[in-house]
C-alpha positions in Angstrom: 135.1 100.5 131.2 133.5 98.2 133.7 130.2 96.7 132.8 128.4 98.1 135.9 129.5 101.6 135.0 128.6 101.2 131.4 125.1 100.0 132.2 124.7 103.0 134.5 125.7 105.3 131.6 123.4 103.5 129.2 120.4 104.2 131.4 120.6 107.9 130.5 118.4 109.1 133.4 115.9 106.3 132.9 114.9 103.7 135.4 115.7 100.1 134.6 112.0 99.2 134.1 111.9 101.8 131.2 114.7 100.2 129.2 113.7 97.8 126.4 117.1 97.6 124.6 120.5 97.6 126.2 123.9 97.4 124.5 127.1 97.1 126.5 129.5 95.7 123.9 133.3 95.8 124.5 133.2 96.8 128.1 134.8 94.5 130.8 133.6 92.3 133.6 135.8 92.1 136.7 135.4 88.3 137.2 133.8 87.0 134.0 130.3 87.3 135.5 127.3 89.6 134.5 127.5 92.8 136.5 125.1 95.7 136.9 122.0 93.9 135.6 119.2 93.3 138.0 115.7 91.9 138.0 114.5 95.5 137.6 115.2 95.3 133.9 112.0 93.2 133.5 110.9 95.1 130.3 114.2 94.4 128.5 113.6 92.8 125.1 117.1 93.1 123.5 120.4 92.7 125.3 123.8 92.8 123.7 127.0 91.8 125.6 129.5 91.2 122.8 133.2 90.9 123.8 132.9 91.7 127.4 134.9 88.8 128.8 132.0 86.6 130.1 132.9 83.1 131.2 129.6 82.4 133.0 125.9 83.3 132.9 125.2 82.3 136.5 124.5 85.9 137.6 122.2 86.7 134.7 119.0 88.2 136.2 115.5 87.1 135.4 114.5 88.8 132.1 111.1 87.4 131.2 110.5 89.6 128.1 113.9 89.2 126.6 113.7 88.0 122.9 117.1 88.6 121.5 120.4 88.0 123.3 123.8 88.7 121.8 126.7 86.9 123.6 129.3 86.5 120.8 133.1 86.7 121.3 133.1 85.8 124.9 134.6 82.8 126.8 131.4 80.9 127.7 131.9 77.1 127.7 128.8 75.8 129.4 126.0 76.2 132.0 123.5 77.3 129.3 120.6 76.0 131.3 120.6 79.4 133.0 119.2 80.9 129.8 116.0 78.7 129.9 115.5 79.6 133.5 116.1 83.3 133.3 115.1 84.1 129.7 112.4 81.6 128.8 111.1 83.6 125.9 114.3 83.9 123.8 113.8 83.6 120.1 117.3 84.6 119.0 120.6 83.6 120.6 124.0 84.4 119.3 126.9 82.4 121.0 129.3 82.6 118.1 133.0 82.9 119.0 132.7 81.2 122.4 134.2 78.0 123.9 131.3 75.6 123.2 132.7 72.2 122.1 130.1 69.5 122.8 126.6 68.8 121.7 125.7 68.0 125.4 126.4 71.7 126.2 123.8 72.8 123.6 121.3 70.2 124.8 120.6 72.6 127.7 118.8 74.9 125.2 116.0 72.4 124.6 113.8 74.1 127.2 113.9 77.3 125.2 110.7 76.4 123.3 110.5 79.7 121.4 114.1 79.7 120.1 114.0 80.1 116.3 117.6 81.2 115.6 120.8 80.0 117.1 124.3 81.1 116.1 127.4 79.0 117.0 129.7 80.2 114.3 133.4 80.1 115.2 132.7 77.7 118.1 134.7 74.5 118.2 131.4 72.5 118.1 131.0 73.4 114.4 133.9 71.1 113.5 132.0 68.0 114.6 130.9 65.6 111.9 127.3 66.2 110.9 127.2 69.2 113.2 124.2 70.9 111.5 122.1 67.7 111.2 122.8 67.0 114.9 121.8 70.4 116.1 118.5 70.5 114.1 117.7 67.0 115.5 118.6 68.0 119.1 116.8 71.4 118.9 113.7 70.8 116.6 112.3 74.3 117.6 115.3 76.0 115.9 114.6 77.1 112.3 117.9 78.9 111.6 121.4 77.7 112.6 124.3 80.0 111.9 122.1 82.1 109.6 120.7 79.2 107.5 117.8 76.7 107.7 118.0 73.0 107.0 117.6 73.6 103.2 120.4 76.2 103.3 118.0 79.1 102.9 119.4 82.3 104.5 117.6 83.8 107.4 115.8 87.1 106.8 117.8 90.0 108.1 115.6 92.3 110.1 117.8 95.3 109.3 117.6 94.5 105.6 113.8 94.3 105.9 113.9 97.7 107.6 115.9 99.1 104.7 113.4 97.7 102.2 110.7 99.4 104.1 112.6 102.7 104.0 113.0 102.3 100.2 109.3 101.7 99.9 108.7 104.8 102.0 111.1 106.7 99.7 109.2 105.4 96.7 105.9 106.5 98.2 107.4 109.8 99.1 108.8 110.1 95.6 105.3 109.5 94.2 104.3 112.9 95.4 106.8 114.8 93.2 105.9 112.4 90.3 102.3 113.4 90.6 103.4 117.1 90.7 105.4 116.4 87.5 102.3 115.0 85.9 100.4 118.1 87.0 103.2 120.2 85.5 102.9 118.2 82.3 99.2 118.9 82.3 100.0 122.6 82.9 102.5 122.5 80.1 99.9 120.9 77.8 97.4 123.5 78.9 100.0 126.2 78.2 100.7 124.7 74.8 97.0 124.5 74.1 96.7 128.1 75.3 99.5 129.1 72.9 97.7 127.4 70.1 94.5 129.1 70.9 96.4 132.4 71.2 98.0 131.8 67.8 94.7 130.9 66.3 93.2 134.1 67.8 96.0 136.3 66.5 95.8 134.7 63.0 92.0 135.2 63.0 92.6 138.8 64.1 95.1 139.3 61.4 92.7 137.9 58.8 90.0 140.2 60.1 92.4 143.2 59.9 93.2 142.3 56.3 89.5 142.1 55.5 88.9 145.4 57.2 91.8 146.9 55.1 90.2 145.5 52.0 86.9 147.0 53.0 88.6 150.3 53.6 90.3 150.1 50.2 87.0 149.3 48.5 85.3 152.3 50.2 88.1 154.6 49.0 87.7 153.3 45.5 84.0 153.9 45.7 84.5 157.4 47.0 87.0 158.0 44.2 84.4 156.8 41.7 81.7 159.0 43.2 84.1 162.0 43.1 85.0 161.3 39.5 81.3 161.1 38.6 80.6 164.5 40.2 83.5 166.2 38.5 82.6 164.7 35.1 79.0 166.0 35.1 78.4 169.2 33.2 76.7 171.8 35.4 73.5 173.1 33.9 72.8 176.9 33.9 69.9 178.2 35.7 67.5 180.6 33.9 68.3 183.3 36.5 72.0 183.0 35.7 71.3 183.5 32.0 69.2 186.6 32.8 72.0 188.1 34.8 74.3 187.5 31.9 72.0 189.3 29.5 71.7 192.3 31.7 75.5 192.5 31.8 75.6 192.5 28.0 73.0 195.3 27.8 75.1 197.5 30.0 
């Protein structure tokens, strides 16, 4: 697909001024020049044109807000001064896999005062003796060359940082269920406590029932004793009863 058509598709019903990021990797230019990009893309901050067959940056439009430019796997061999003119605020530039051979070619990047990271991996220039020392001396504003600083410390990966943030968010989100689990534990402890209280209550009730049964048995025994006493007493005869008996004898 031609670059101009690809850019038109990537707009997705937006105007160029509304686009902050644009990726047109693996499309093709008709003459090795930038096509379809205009000065209207003045809000563009990230542009990726990987493996599109570029041989020149002469037709690159003015992109004053561009910070990150991906140009790897093209056929660019020089004329890098265009970048300082059209993209003065670049902080990251990837030229890996191009035809850059000489230090004098890279010297044109000295005017990119904000450039912090430069990638020339797989360019012929990397075979030069003391290549890294020479680049850091030539471009003192650059902190990372081919992904490493002068002490061979690896450059922080913005995507990796984003993953770490996602993990932190996941941990924070995970803290919610953990709290719920703690609440559940509290509930379980409360339930266990309730069961203990319930058991104690039932045991107390059982003891009370036994005491009531004992009381009932004692009452029965007392009743039995009272009854036995009543039956054991000899009934006294009333005088009237004796008189009646005498009358019956006289008859």
